[in-house]
Each structure stands twice: as structure tokens, then as C-alpha cells.
N, C-alpha and C positions, 0 to 999 in steps of 0.2 A: 664797591668790591675792588676797586685799586687796593687799600691797605691791607687789606687778605690772599690779593695774589703776590704780592712784594714776600708777605713770609710762606705760604703754601708753596711757592716755586720751588726755592731752593731747600723749605724744608720735605718734602714727597721725595726731590732728586736727593737730597742727603740719605735719605732712608733705602731706597732704592740701591744704589751705588754701594751700599755694603757687598750685596748679591752679585756683582758684576766682578768682571777682570779690570784687571789694572787698565792697560789702554783703554775700554772703553769709558771707564772712570776716568781719565782724564778728558776725552773727548765729550762723555756726557756732562759734565760740570761745566767748561768752557759756553759750551750751551745753553745749559740751563742760567749761566750769569750772565748772558746778554738776551738770554729771554727776561730776565728781570730785568735788564736796564731797558729794554723798550718798553715794559709796562708803566715803568717811573718815570720816565720821558713821556707817556701816552696821558699820565697821569699829571702831570704837565701844560700840559697842552691841549690832544684832543677832549680829554676827559675831567679838564681842568675845575667842572661844578663842581659846588660843594657835596653834593649827595654820593658822588663816587669817591669821594675825598674821605667818606669817616663808613665806619659798620658798628652798630651796636648789635650784640648776640647775649642769647645766657652762657654762662659759663657755670660760675658758683655762686647763683642767686640764693641762697638758703643762708649765706655769709655776708649777704652784698657785694658780692664782686662779681664783674660782668665782663665779654670779652668786648671792651671798648677800645677802638682804633682808627687813628684820625692823623690824616695830612696838612698837618698846620706849616707854617714860616718855618719853623727852624726842624720838626720834620721831615719837610717835604727838601732841605737843604741835607739833611744824611743821609735822608734813605739815598740821594740822588748817587752823593759822597761813595756809598755804600754799594749803589748798583754799576758805580764807573769802575771802582777801585778789583772790584773781584775779577771780572773781564781781562784787566790789563793784567792783574796777577800773576792770571792764568794761563795767559798769550805769553809774557816775558819769560815765567817757568818752565813752558811747556815742553819744554827739552829736558828737565830735569828730571832725576829717576828715583824714584821711594820704592822703598822695598814695602809690601802689599800695598800698592798703591789706590787698591778703591778703597783703604779703610781712610784713607789720607784724605785723598777727594771728599769720602761721604764727609769727614766730622770738618772738613772746610767747608763745604757747602751749611750743617747746623748750624754752623757756628755764624753765619750768613741770615737766616733765617733766624739767630737769636736777636743779630744785630739790628736787624728789620723790626722786628717786635717792639725792642730797646725805643729806637725810636718814631716809632707807634701809638705806644701802648698809653690811655689815657686813665687808665685804672690800675691803681697800685699795687695789688695783687700780681695783677698783671703782667705790670713792670716789671717786677722782683723775678719774677716764673723767666720772663724772656733775660733778663741779665741772667741770670743761672746758666742758662741755653746756649749765650751765647760763650758763657765764661769755659762750659764744662769740658768741651772736643779741645779747647785750647791744651787745657792740662795736657790732653791725651797725646795730643801733638808735639807739644813741646816733650814729653817726657821718654814718647818711643822715637818720635826722628830728629830729634836736637842732638847738639855736639857732645863730647866726652861725658862734659859737666853737667849732662843735662838733669840727671836724679835729683843732686843737693837744691841745685838752680830753680826746677821747676817743685821740690818742695818747698823752699820760699816764695819762692811763688803764690803758691796755692797757700800758705800762710795768711799771708799778706790780703790778698783778698776772699781770703774763706772770714778772715777778723771783719774786714769792711765788710762783707752781706748781711754778716748775722748782727752790727749796727745798725743796718740797713734797715731789715727783720724786724728789728725790737721798734725802731721807731716808728713804722710804719703801722706797727700791732698797738700802738700806745698812741697813734695819731685816727686809729682806726674807732675806736672806743670811744676817743674824745669829739666823733664824727658821724656819733651816731650806729656806730656799727655799719659803717659804710669804705667801700674804697676810693670812693670815683675822685677824682681830680678835684670836681668842683665841691664837693663837702670838703677835702680839705682848704682847701682855698677859703672857704668859710669860715673857718676855723678861727677865732680870737682866742689865742689864749695868751695868757699871763706873762709879764717881760720876763721876769727871773726863769718861768717853764720853757719859755725860747730857748734862752740865754745855752742850759743845758744841752736843750733839745737839739741845737744849730749844732753842736761842737759833735755828738754821735751820726750824725745826717751827713755833717759836710765833711768829718772822717773818711767814712762809709766812700763818697766821691771821690774825697781826694789821695784814696790811697791808688784809684785807678787814673788818676789822670798826669802824674803823679806829684803831690806836691810835697817841697821840703816841709819835715822832716821821712814822709813816705813810700821816697823814692828811691832805696835801695835796692830792692828790688829788679828795676828796669833793664838799667845794663845788663847786668850779666841774661835776662831773660833774653833781652834782644840779641846777644850775642852768641847765645847757647842754642834759639828758636833757629827752625829751617829758618829761609831767609822768605818764604812764603808765607810762614806764619808771621815772621817779625813786621813785614808790609800791614800783616791785619791789625796787630798789636797796634802801629807806631800811629799809621796812618787812617784808620776805624776805629777803634777800641778805647782812645786817648779818651776821647773825644763822647765816650758816654759818662765820662766822670767831668767832664765840664756842662755837657747835656742836662743831667742829672741833678747838678747847680740850680743851674737855669730854671730847668723846667721845675723840680720839686723841694728845695735848700728854702732858697733868697724868697719865692712866690709865698710858700707853707709858713715860712717862719722869718718873715720881715725884720719885726724887731732884732731878732736874733743877732740874722745880717748885721743889722746899722752898731749895734754894740761891739762887734766882734771883726768888721769889716776892717778893720784900719789891724788889727792882729793877722788876721791870715794873710793883707796884702802885703807884711811886712815877710812875713814867709814864702810869700810866692816869690817876691824880692830876693832874699837869700837863697833862694833854691836855686834862679834865676844866675844870681852873678856865681855862685860856687858852681852848678853847671858848667857856665860855660867858661871857666876857668880849669876845669875839669878836663873838656873837649882838649886844653890846648895840648894837656901830658899823653893822651890816647893813640897808641900805636895803631888800633886795630879798626881800620876803617866803624864797623858794626858800632863800635863802644863810645865814637868819637860819634856818629849821627845820633844817637842814643840822649846821649847828653846837649845834644843841640836842641831835639823834641825838649827836652825838661826846659831848657830855657824861653821855647817858644809855647808852650802851654803857659809858663808861671806867667806870663806880660797877658793871657788870657785869664787868669782866675784876676790876677790887678783890675784889668777892664771892665770884668763882672762887679765889682766892689765898688765901682767908681759910679755907677748907679746916675751912667749919663747915655744918653741915646745914642750918640757916636760911639760910645763905647760899647754899648750891649750889640748893636749892629754892626760893630767890626767884629766881635768874640764869634758870633753868627755866621759871618764871611767867611774868615782868616780858621773857622773849624774844617771847612770844604776846603779852602786852599791849602793849610797845611795838609790836610791829607795827600791832596796829588800831588806837593813838591816833595816830600818825605818818603811817597811811594817813587817818584823818578829815582831819588836816590838812591835807596832801596834796589831798583831795577840796575843801575849801575854797578854795586856793589855786587850785588848777584852773576851779573856779566863779567866782572873780574874774578870773581872768587871758580866763577864756573871755566875759565880759559886757563887761570894759570895758580890756583889749588893756593891762592892766599888772600887776605886781606892785611898786610902786616905795610904799614905806610913805608919802612923802612926796607921791602921787599921787592917797592914798586920805582918808576919813574917812568919817564920817554913815553908812554903809551899814544902819546898824541902821535907820534911819526908811525907807528904802527896800526893805532885806531883813531884816526879822524874824525871818523862820524860820531860815532862814544865822545869821542872829546869835546864835538862843537855842542852835543847835547847836552850833554853833564852840564857845559859851563853854562847854558841856559837858566837849566832847572835851579841851578849852584845860585846863581844871581836871584832867583823868584824866591828862595830860600832867606835870602839876606834883605829881601825886599826891596831893589832895583826897580827904578821907578819905570811904566809900564806891565810891569810885570805882576802879574793877582796878588802875589804878599805884599806888594804894599801899599793897594785897596783898605787891607784889614788891620792892617799893624799903624797905618794914616788913620785912620778914625779910632781903633783905642787908644792911640797916644792922647790923642787929638779929645778922646773923652777922659782919660784919666787924668792931664792939663786941667780940663774945664769942671773938673767934680767938687760939688759943694759937701760932699759926704764926707768929706776931710779935712783937715787942715794943713796935710800934709803932701797936697796932691804935685806940688812945685818939686819936690826932693823925690815921691815917687816917681817922676818922669824922667828926673832930670836921671836917675840911677839904673830904671830900666831903658831908657836910652844908650847907657853902655855898654849893656848888653847885648845892644846892635850891632853897636859896634866891633868889640871881642866877636860875636857871630862874624860878620865878613873877615876879622883877620882869619880866624881858622878854617872860614869857608874857603876860603883865598888859597893858606898856607897848604892843602886838604889836597885842591887840583893843584896846585905848583907840584907839590912831591910825588902823585898820582902818573898825572901827564907830562908835565915838562923837565926837564934836564937831561942827562944821558938813557940811552938804554940799559940795561944790564941782563948777565948771563940769562936771565928770567922772562924778561921783558923783550929781548930782541925776538923772539919768535912768537909775540903776539898777535892777531889776525884780529881786522874791524868787526863787528859786532852782528849778529845774526837777523836776519829778516822779522821775527819775532819778536827780539828785542828792539830794535828798528824801530817797527810799528807803532807797540809800546809807549816807548819813548816821545816819540813824532806824537802821539796825542795825547800824551804829557805838555809837552810843550803848544800844540795846537791851544790848548786849556789856561797853560799858563799865559798866553796870549790874549785870549779872548777874555780872563776875566781882569788882564791889570789896562784892559785897554776897553772894554765895556760894560763895568759892574752894575749897572744898572737894572739888568733882572735880579739879579740877588740883593740889594738894596730895598728894591718893591718886594720881592719876598717874604722878607724879614721884618719891612714896616713896622706892620701891625703890631704883629707880637711884641717887637720889642715895646712900643707903649705898653701894652698889657702888662707885661712885665714889671716894667717902669713905674706903673702905675698902683702896682703891689708892694713894693719895694720903698715909697714915700713916705715913711715914720717919722718922718723931723718933726711935725703935727703934734705927734703924741710925747714928745719931752718939753 
């Protein structure tokens, strides 16, 4: 019943918060998210027996769909990320004020319920249902509480994600009939579709998830949406929701359409690397902290995509681990951005400087998070990226593995340059008329950042638990992707 509780707690809370006041909604959402975290940890420790980690109940049995949810290795990693992220988001933004705050927090909780369902679903129709449940609240959160350009930006976000969802639904329905009118993941995995069919189905299915990751050229909605969304929503989008796309490719695309993934792997990898270089170069040009971090995220997700199609054990485990680590690190960066914006009313690099003199604690904590974001050894970011690069370099799925590794490696150097440049512009140098009156971070922000720093160090020094959780599932996915013998 652990998977059911992970969905029900935020779902019931979200529905209940619509009928409460703003103050109670803020407290209620925090309490609910902490309870969800406790249940998630219990599923990894006390109740880790298989019978507690799955549930299979009646849902739409007349059309071959059941309410099947299960915590497997990748599900455990991403449900834990979701469970950790929401308390951190609510604690770090606890002093932020929102008009009709009860609705804001209610929609945030509904989005968490949808995210949990996406990572747990073992039925394709149920997966699609939760996918939409995760996204729909975000449309309202962005369009109601966003910045000045929120309406056109949210409309663009809606169009991109709606088209992606439509493509996903088309493929799911097609596979449903091919699988004997069943939506179960096992029936999808058992399909032996012709090579030509897999080839065109792959692009429809992959595009649905590529929009959410996002991969070049499906990325143009992301920087604007991150910039215009409330920072708490941006944390959800970049910390967790982009992982929906990566997760979908690993869970549904490459195991169901392994021949399509093999045929088009080099093309997808090339697009991902173009996006990495493109986003890294654009990050240098940004004056807005939100946009800089948004382009940084595109580069990191691109590397995950490259590692998936390398078809190696190291690369696949690296992706699963890095989804968690990247989520923690990027939320840490957004917390710093929110703290600066709340204190100074600006996110522009050109208007900041010298904050280390006025807020030394914030400066120290940011440096740790930033070093993790550029994969410094002994931080969590190093573990995942080392495994991914090792997987790409040792790949036998392509003749271009060395070139892919070299170009992708250059983006890591670029990431270090623009991240350190950001730190220098924001925290060092002389103070100005705006920053001279700044004060250090409040207790709630400090608590959130300290927790993130501890997670960064723990993941970098002792990655064994994550490797153990993802080991079995990585082998299972790679066995499905091993199709070279068919050619």
C-alpha cells in the first residue's frame, strides 16, 4: 500500500486545501509533504518487502486497464526525489505571499500526486492519466501567479505539452490494440513489432517525452516558462517534471520500441549534444538568473539523453542516479535565486554584486550547491556524470562514441565557466546601492539549503545505496534494448 499512500496523501490534501484559508493551506501543504516523505522513506526501509511496494486494483477493467502501481528501482529514486523536493520547496518559500494562497498550495499538492503516479504507474492508460494530472495544475499555477508575460508564455507551454500528450496518447492507443487490448506494461514489453513500424512509432513516442525533457529543438518553451513562473513552481518544473521525460524514455520508449531506439539512437544523441552546446553558449549571454539556470538544466538533461542511447550499464545507472542528484542540485540553485529576489527584488546579474560581504552564509551554501552542479568530485553531481561519461565512451551502440564523449565533455567545462561567472557576479566584487543593504538568509532558507548540502555530500561520498537500488532495473532495461543480433 506504500505506492497508494504516496499518491493519496497529496491528492486528498490538495482537494481539501481548496476549502481552507491561505495560512492553513501553507501549513497544511508542508505537513502533508513531510508525511509523504516519511511514507517514502518507510518504503525504502521498514516496509521494503515486495508486497508493500505494489498494488493492483480494478480501474477500467472493461477496456483492459487496471490501477497498477509499483515502486521499482527507478520509481523509488524518483518518488524519493519528489518526496524530498516538496518539503524543501515549501520550507524555502514559506514567507512568500500568494493571492488566493489556498488555491496555489492546493494545485501544488495535486501536481505532486500526479508526479507520484507517473513514477509508479505500470499501466499505460494510468500513466497517461497521472501525466496529465501532474501537468494541468502547473498550467494554472503559471498563468495565475506568474510574471508579466505569463499568459503568452503559458499558452506556448500549453501548446508544446498538449501536442506531446496527444502524440503519447496516439501511440498508447495503437500499442493497446497491438497488445490484444491491454494497457499493462508487460503486454507492451512483449510486443514484437516490425522494424519499420518501430521506426515511425519511435519518433511519435520519443517526441512526446522530448518536449518535456526538453531536447533540442523542442526546448524553446522552457527558459520563458522558468522565468515567468513563480519560483516555487519553477522548482517543481526543473527539479522534478523534466525527469518525467527522461523517465518516460527509459520506462516506455526504449523497452517497448528497442529496434526504433537502435535505428535512431545516433540521431537522437546528435540532437541532444547540439542542445547541450547551444544551451551552454546561450547561458553565457543571460543577465537573468532564472534564464541562466534554465539553459544550464537543458545541458544537463541532454547528457542524460545521450547516456540512455549509449546502451551501457554504467550509462543507464548514471542516468537514474543523476535524475535524483540533478533534481536536488537545481532546486538548491532556485532556492538561492528566490532568496535573492525576495530580499532585493531583482534577479539581474548586472544589478548584483558583493553579496558575500552582506550574506556570507548564503554565499558558502551556494558555492557548495554550484560546485555540485558542475560535478566536482565528492559531490553528488560527480557520481552520476562520471558514470554517464564512462557509459558513453564505452558504448558499442555507435561508432561515434569518442566524438560524442568529447563534445559532451566540453559542455561540462562551459558549465563550470558560466556557473563560476555567476557566483563571481552575484557574490563577489564591490557592493552597490542595492546590495549594500542586503542581509543574510532567514532560518527557513538556511534549513532548506543545509539539507540540500548534506544530501550533496552524502550522495558524493556514499553513492552505494543508489547504485544498489538501480542495479536490477538497469539490467532489465538493457536486456530489452539489446537488439544488435536482429540485424
